[in-house]
Structure formats: structure tokens, C-alpha cells
KEFI-193421 format. One record per residue (C-alpha): residue in one letter; x, y, z. Coordinates in steps of 0.25 Angstrom, whole numbers, plus 5000, padded with zeros to 4 digits. Layout:
<recs>
AXYZ
...
</recs>
This chain:
<recs>
M492749605103
N492849465107
T492249425094
I493349495086
R494349425095
T493849285094
L493649295079
S495149345078
M495549225087
D494749125079
A495149165065
V496649165069
Q496549035075
K495748975063
A496849025053
N497948985063
S498549115059
G498449255063
H498449355075
P497349335085
G497849425097
T497849555091
P496449555085
M495949505098
A496649625105
L496149725095
A494649685095
P494249805104
L494949905094
A494249845082
Y492949835089
V492949985092
L493350025079
Y492449945070
T491149965079
R491350095086
V492250185079
M492550155064
E491550215054
H491450095044
N490450015036
P490649865036
K489649865024
N490549955016
A492049935019
K492450035008
W491550155014
A492450275010
D492350345024
R492550215033
D493550215044
R494750135041
F495250025050
V496649965048
L497149845056
S498649875055
C498949755063
G498449665052
H498849545059
A497649565068
S496749545055
M495749465062
L495349595070
L494949655057
Y494349535051
S493449515063
M492949655063
L492649645048
Y491849525050
L491149565062
T490749705057
G490249655044
Y491349695034
G491149565026
L492149465032
T491449335036
L491749245048
D492249145037
D493249255033
L493749255048
K493849105048
N494649115036
F495649205042
R497049205035
Q496549105025
L496749105010
G495649185003
S495049245015
P494849395017
T495449385031
A496849375028
G497949375038
H498049525038
P497049615033
E497049635018
Y496449755011
G495349705001
H495149575007
A494049615016
A493149735018
G493649825029
I495149795027
E495649935024
T497149895021
T498049775022
T498749765035
G499749665041
P501149715038
L501249795051
G501249945050
Q500549945037
G499149965042
I499350085051
S500150145040
T499150125029
A498150175038
V498950305039
G498750315024
M497250285025
A497050395036
L497850495027
G496950455016
E495750485024
R496250625027
M496650645013
L495250605008
A494550695018
E495450815013
R495050784999
Y493650755000
N492950805013
R492250945012
D491551025023
G490350955027
H490750835018
E491750745025
I491650615017
V493050565022
D493050555037
H493650415042
Y494650365051
T495750255049
Y495950165061
V497050075063
I497449965073
A498949945073
S499849845081
D501249855088
G501849795075
D501149905066
L501750015075
Q503149955074
E503249945059
G503950065053
I502850095043
S501850125054
H502850225060
E502950295046
A501550305044
S501150345058
S502150455058
L501550505045
A500150495050
G500450575063
H501050685054
L499850685045
G498850695057
L497950585052
G496950595063
R496050495057
L497050385059
I496750305072
A497650185075
F497650085087
W498950035092
D498749895097
D499849885108
N499749745111
H501149725115
I501249595106
S501949565093
I502449425087
E503649415095
G503049455108
D502849575117
T503049705108
A503949755119
I505149675113
S505249775102
F504149885103
T504249975115
E504150115109
D503050215114
V502150195102
A501150295107
A502150405108
R502750375095
Y501350395089
E501150525096
A502550565090
Y501950535077
G500850635080
W499750535083
H498650545094
V498950425103
Q498050365113
N498450245122
L497350165127
G498150055134
E497349935137
D496050025138
I495449975125
G494049955129
L493049985118
D492650125123
R494050165126
I494450125111
E493350205106
E493650325114
A495150325109
L494650315095
A493750435097
N494950515103
A495750475091
K494750525082
D494750655089
V496150685086
T496050725071
D497450775068
R498250645073
P498150495070
S497850415083
L498550295089
I497750225100
V498650135108
V497950005114
R498649905123
T497949775119
H498149635123
I498349535112
A497349415112
P496549475123
G495849365132
S496749255127
P497149185140
N498549145135
K498849225123
Q498449375127
D499649465126
T500549355119
H501249365106
E500649225103
A499249295101
H499849385091
G500149305079
S499549165082
P498149095084
L497849095099
G497548945098
D496148875100
E496348855115
E496748995117
I495549045108
K494648965117
L495149025130
T495149165124
K493649145120
Q493349095134
A494049225139
Y493149305131
N491849225135
W491649195121
P490349115118
S490949015108
E492248945106
E491848925091
P492848995082
F492349125075
F491149125084
V490549265083
P489349295093
E488149345085
E488049465094
A489449515091
L489249505076
A487949575077
H488649685085
F489649705074
R488749695063
S487749795069
L488849895066
E488649885051
G487449975051
K488350085057
G489350075046
E488250085035
E487750205042
L489050275043
E489350245028
S487850295024
A488150425032
W489450445024
N488750415011
E487750525014
R488950615017
F489550575004
A488350594996
A488250745001
Y489750754998
R489550704984
E488450804982
A489350924987
F490650874980
P490350774969
E491650774963
L492350754976
A491450644979
D491750574966
Q493250594968
F493150534982
E492450404977
R493350394965
Q494550404974
L494150304984
S493750204973
R495150224967
E494650264954
L495450374946
P494850494940
E494350464926
G495350494915
W496450524925
D497550454916
A497050504903
E498350584901
V499550514907
P500750604906
T501750574896
K503150624891
G504050604879
P505450574877
D505850724876
S505550744891
G506950704895
M507350614906
I506250594917
A506350514929
T505150424932
R505050494945
K504950624938
A503950574928
S503150524940
Q503150654946
D502550714934
V501550604932
I501050614947
Q500650754944
W499750714933
A499150594940
A498950674953
A498150774944
Q497250664939
V497050584952
P496750674964
E496850554974
M498350534970
V499250564982
G500650524986
G501950554993
S503250514995
A504150475007
D504850605008
L505350594993
A504350674985
P505550764979
S506150634974
T505050544971
L504350664964
T502950614969
L502450754974
I501050784968
K501250934964
D500251024971
G499650904978
G499850954992
S500450875003
V499750785013
N500150825027
T499750845042
A498250865042
S498350905027
Y497850795018
G497450865005
G498750844998
R499250744989
N500650724993
F501150645005
H502450665012
F502650535018
G504050565024
I505050455024
R504050345027
E504050255015
H503450135022
G502350225028
M502050295015
G501750165008
A500650125018
I500150265018
V500050265003
N499250135004
G498250195014
L498050315005
T497750224993
L496750145002
S496150275005
G495850304990
F497050384986
R498050354975
A499250364984
F500750354981
G501950354990
A503350384984
G504750354988
F506150304982
F505950164977
I507050104987
F506050144998
S504950054993
D505549955002
Y505050035014
M503650035007
K503649885003
A502549845013
S501649955009
I501749934994
R501549784996
L500249815004
A499749904993
A499949794984
L499249694993
M498049784995
H497949814980
I497949964982
P498550064972
S499550134980
T500650194972
F502150194976
V503050284969
F504550254970
T505650334963
H507150314962
D506850174957
S508250114954
I509750134955
G509450264947
V509250324961
G510750344960
E511650404970
D510750364982
G511350224980
P510850084983
T510050114996
H509150204987
Q509150124974
P508050024973
I508449884967
E507449774972
Q506249864974
L505649844960
A505749694962
T505149704976
L503949784972
R503749704959
A503649574967
T502549634975
P501149584970
N500149684965
I501049804964
N501449874951
V502849924951
V503050024939
R504450074935
P504150174924
A505250204913
G504950344910
F503950464911
N502850394903
E502850264910
T502850344924
A501550414920
L500950284916
A501450224929
W500750324937
R499450304929
F499550154932
A499850174947
L498650264949
S497750174940
A498050054949
T496850004958
D497349894966
T498849884964
P499949984970
T501050034960
A502450064963
L503150164954
A504650154952
L505250284947
S506650334943
R507450444949
Q508250464936
G507750514923
V507350424911
P506950464897
V505450474893
W504950364883
D504050414872
P502650394878
A502150334865
G503050214869
V502450194883
P501050134882
S499950184891
D499850044898
A501350034900
I501250014915
E500049934915
R500749834905
G501949844914
A502949834902
Y502949874887
V503749884875
L504450014875
A505350004863
D505349884853
S506149824842
D505749804828
G505349654829
E505449554840
P506549604850
D507849534852
V507849584867
I506949654876
L507349754886
I506449774898
A506549884909
S505849964918
G505950114923
T507250184920
E507950064914
V506950064902
H507850174897
V509150094900
A508449974892
N508150074881
D509550114880
A509949964879
R508849944868
K509550054860
L510849994861
L510349854857
E509649904845
E510849964840
D511449824840
G510249774832
V509549714844
K508049714844
V507549764858
R506249784865
L506249884876
V505149854887
S504749944898
A504249874910
P503749984920
C502949884928
L503249734928
D502049704937
R501149744927
F501949674915
E501849544923
A500349564924
Q500149574909
D499649454901
Q500749364894
A500449424881
Y500749564884
R502049524892
D502449434879
E502149554871
V503149644878
L504149534881
P504049424870
P504449284875
S505249274862
V506149384866
T506949324877
A508049424877
R507649524888
V508349614897
A507649684909
V508249814914
E507949874928
A508849944938
A508249854950
A508349714954
P508049614943
L507049524950
G505849504942
W506449544928
H506949404924
R505449364922
W505349464911
V506749444904
G506749294905
D507849194906
R508649254894
G508449394899
A509249484908
V508949594918
V509849714920
A509449754934
M510049774948
T510649654956
T511349744966
F510949874974
G511350004967
A512450104970
S512650244973
A512950324960
P512250414950
A511050334943
G511750334929
A513050274935
L512150164942
Y511450124930
K512750114922
H513350034934
F512249934935
G512049914920
F510749994918
T511250054905
G510850024890
E512249964887
N512149864898
V510749824896
A511049814881
D512249724884
V511349634893
A510349624882
R511449584872
G511849474882
V510349424883
L510249424868
K511549334867
G510949244878
</recs>
């Protein structure tokens, strides 16, 4: 344990940045988990049935990095020496994909334990789908270490409440009650009875106090595993920077290096054999590495069980492997649904409802739910059954009014191999922004479905009418924001989202009905390309109208009016500006010829980002204020989203 502590001190000191005190305090917990309790194989960090470990207090990242180095996951001593340096896998907070053994990105407090709820739920859902009598191929636990800060953040309240409701008995979390935060003793702001709160959530709670000897920790974990119908919280009262003569139990040890002199004194207190930074006793490293054989034996035994499972259930075995590798069924999208103009007015949320049924029939691992809004978001998988307390075989989640928690749980389910989506009103994407951002940062294909995507919400008024949300999400790297213009683009949008491998997708769907375009005019790669010519002029256009979603139809009305005046108009539908930006210059010039500088963009949202596409001579018809409470039609007219107004703006641009 002192090896873990000294590595943590030295790495933070060398970087002159980081959090040494917490990893020092948590060394006993990590030691027991990695050496005595967790079933894992350092030689194969992706073993399907490994136990998962989530360091929710990601600021204590040196605890995890020390364990991954010592137990043989592939990190080197040089990696620890380059803690928090450019290009190093040992980033300031654990980053999914940067090093073997990091199960999810953590750092924003509350996200880790909340994502772990999704991972634990994913384990139970996989077990329900694939385990058979005498053939249990899914049988693992999710372990978490969470800090005071994690349990203060609202997202952890939402996710923990749902975990208790669902009875996730294979979720076991430690609460590191060290009484220290950046501003000082947590008593200045955090005095509630956390254990009682978690008991009220329906968790099994043990309070070890300061009794955190290795055997006592192991006993508490065994007790937690015996409680199969409730998640467990183990409360431990630790002392930050234990052994540090001058900084133990101080907030200075939380977020700053201890200093060379204090490290020297602390190592003396440990009777450490060397003052050399990053000194690792041979016997300590040998002890940790001797456990590698145990991990290989565990995986080998599982491989034998899986071989027997494959012999008994070959189709299920193939599906299990396919799902965990994020490969979709062969030919799943051979017949994407389409509709013609005679279908009448269809809201894109209603189009999505129809497409979800098609997609769910093709992709059995597609699951999803909403934040108590399924009747409005229209995201229920029909005949899919519900996931509920101790019942994990369904495909529909009832997240309750917990948008923030929903986002993190969707990420956890995606990390578990499901094609998971969470749905809500677009305005409430604000509550989910941190989880959406982490999905993008982790390069995982979570899907976020947002309906009521504009002032078309109508009478609910400006509190429920998204204005800046499209621009906010589009500004986020590595996410594709898709706002389809009708049924056929919506179908292609779902195909696009489910085909994604390392990028999350946000779908922005309308409440109000819109006409259906002739499917012949909507190319199969409309979403992949991001924008395309929906209607064109005879010869080079005089003006280009660009729009997304429901406003494509407004722009089309303007096109007709302009053409009556003899103006040559090109209409461009831009369902995904993120993808259009990713195209090569030749394609972008093909859609938006540089020679045609008269351009008008139309979108019932903030104009931010559109000026790039319309140029200096162009104009943007957009929202520069919040909305108002009135029927959608009245709002569109009031704010200028009519064919007549867009045509007038285009005439002004042409006069230039």
C-alpha cells in the first residue's frame, strides 16, 4: 500500500499538479479490490466477464494509474513519471481508451458513479438475455470509489435513486468520507446523513468508520455481495494524505503537491527504504505481478464455460460476441423505411416512432427510454417490455424525471455493449450536457433523442422552447447533431445513429407535422454527407436557401415565391452541419458553389454557426431572442419563419 502512496506523491510532485492526498488515503481500498476481490485479468483488459472498477473521484487518478502499473495492465513507470503531460496516457483524470483498465472517463464529479449505474444495469440486462440454466456467462460486479464531491453533485442523486429502485445488487460503491474538499472541511457545506439517504434510496449500507484494515474491507465487500437485491454503499472514514506529518487531514493535501520536504518526511514516517522518486521495491512489484496468473486462470475458466455455452446455444453465443464488439447484424439496414408525399403531415418525432419500431426489430441490442416523456417523445419500443425492479429483460427504460442521470446511465449501457438511447425535450438537453460531452470525449456511440426542437413547441412558451441548444451541441467536438426535415431524413438519421461506432448522435425532432418529401429526392447518404441539394434551378442558381428540420419546408415555400418572380433558386437541406463540415472541399463547393454568394440560411434557433455557410453577402433568418407563448403557427409568423419573409430576405440579399 505504501508503494501506491509513494508513487502517487511522486507523480503529483513531478507534474507539479494533481491530487496526492486522496489516492494515498484510498490505497487500502484499491489494494483489496485489485488483489483480493475483483475478478479481472491484467493481460486482457477487455475480457467480457471481468469485474468493472470505476474511480468516480477521478481527481485521484494516480490511485488508478498506480494500480494499473503495479498489477501489469501495461502502464509503465515512465508513464507515471509523465503524469499530466502532453501525449501521456496518464492524463489528469482517467480517460477511457487512453490506457487498458480504464472503464470510463471520470473527473466531472458524480459522472463516474452515475455511469457505473448504467454499467451495472447493463450487466443485469446481459445476464437476463444470455444466461441459461447451467450456463452463466455474464456474472460480474461493478465497483466504485466515490468522494464527498461525487455524492454532492445532483447527478449522483438521480442515478443512485434509480439504482436503488431497480435493485442493482451487483453495484458496490465505497464512499470516501474524508471530510476534506478544496475549500476546507466538508462541514462548511455538507452535513446531511449520507448513509441514511442511501438507505432511503433502497441501498444496503455499511459504515466501517475508521476500521479500514484489509480484512475488514474484504469482509464488507463479501457482505455486500451477499445482498443480491440492492446496490451497496460502504462508508469509510479515511484521512487524506495519511502519514504526512504536516498535511494529513488538510485541504492543502487535496489539490496540491505535498512538496519535496513533506514527501521526504512522509516517506520517513513510512520507513520507506529510499528517498529516490518513483522507487518501487522489487518485492512489492513482484507481489503485485504474481497475481497476473490468477487473472489468466479466471479468464481461462470463463473461456471453458463460454465454449460449452457456444456448443449448447451457438446463435446466442454469436449474438453475444457481436453485441460486445458493437457489430450490427448483417444486412440490418437493407430496407430503410420510406414514405411518399401522399402520407400527409408527419412530425419528425412521429416519424421517429415508426422508424424506432423498424430499427428495434433489426437490432436486438437497441434499448432506450425517456425522462418520463415517452408519450411525448414517442420513443417507446412497442412490445419491448419494460426494465424495472429485478426485471431486466425488457427494452424500455423509465428513467423518471432524471435527465442528468439518464445521460450518464445511457453512457454506461453503451459501454456495456448496448445500442442505448435516452429521450427528452430538447430544452432539457441542458440538464444532460455533461453526460453528452463525456460520450463525445469517450468516443462512444450513445444516442440522445430530443423532441420539441424549436419554437414549434408553441404554447408552453420560452421556458420550453430551445433557442441556443443546437449551437451548443454543434460546438461540441465529436458529436453529430442531426435535425431531419421529414420522414425519410428521419429514417436515415436513425440508420446513421445506429451505424456509428465512435461518435454519439443527437437527434433533434419536431413536435409539429411537416410534409413528406419524395424519397427519390433524398439521397441514401443524406445524413453522412450532412447537406445536399433537395431542389435545384435550371442552370446556376441566383440564390441558395439552406435550412434544417422543419424550416426546410419554410425555405421551400420561399423558393416557390422567388421562382414566380423568375429567380433561380437552389434549396439545400442540411440535416447535419457536423457531417457537412467533415466533407471535402469539393463536395461542399458542389452543394454551395463559391460563385453563388447570395445565400440565406433558415433555422428557428440561434444563428451562431450559420454565417460560415452563408458568407459575408448572405443572411440568416434565425432566433435572436427567446420565444413566446402562443400556437406554433402564430410564433413562426411572428418571428419571421414564413415563406414570404424568407423570400423578402433573399430579395434583399440579391440586391446586396
